[in-house]
N, C-alpha and C positions, 0 to 999 in steps of 0.2 A: 105894458101894450101890445096884442095880438095884434095876431093877420087873419083873412082868415086863407088864405092859399098860402100853407108851408110855399118858403122860394126853394126847398129841395123839387121842390114838385113844377118848380116855375121853370128851373135847371132841365127837372127829368125830361118834360113836353120840349123845349125847346132845343135838345139832345136830341131826342125822336124824332124831330121835323126836322131835323139838317138831314141826320140818318135816311126820312123818307125821299130830302131834295137830290141828297148825294148820287140814291140809286138810283132815281131817274137821270139826273144825267149820266149815267155811267149808261143805261141799255143804252142813248143816242149818239153816244161815240161809238162809230166806228174803230174797229181794231186796224193798225197799218198792216200792208196787205203782202206779203209774201211776196218776195222776189225767187218766181218757178224757174230761174232762165239763169240757169250754173250749168255753163258749156261742160265738157266732158276733164278741160284740162284743167278745169281750176282742183286743184287738190280741200280739201272740206273735211271738217271732224264736228263730234259732236260732243258737247260733255254738257250733261243736265240738259235743258230747257234751252241751254245758250249751243248753235251752229257759230261757227268759220269758215272762210272759203277763202284761201290766199290766190288771186288774178294769177296766171300761166302769160304776161306782158311782159 
């Protein structure tokens, strides 16, 4: 039995369609707003892309 379109191509096209839809969805999502209001009494340090602030309350 032969088919006109091999299943591998259908799987690849399905993955490509999911990648395109995922990219379109990622474009519409807004990143969370960064908190720019860190008081001068707070102690902050950065480790790579992470930042940790300890509030003096």
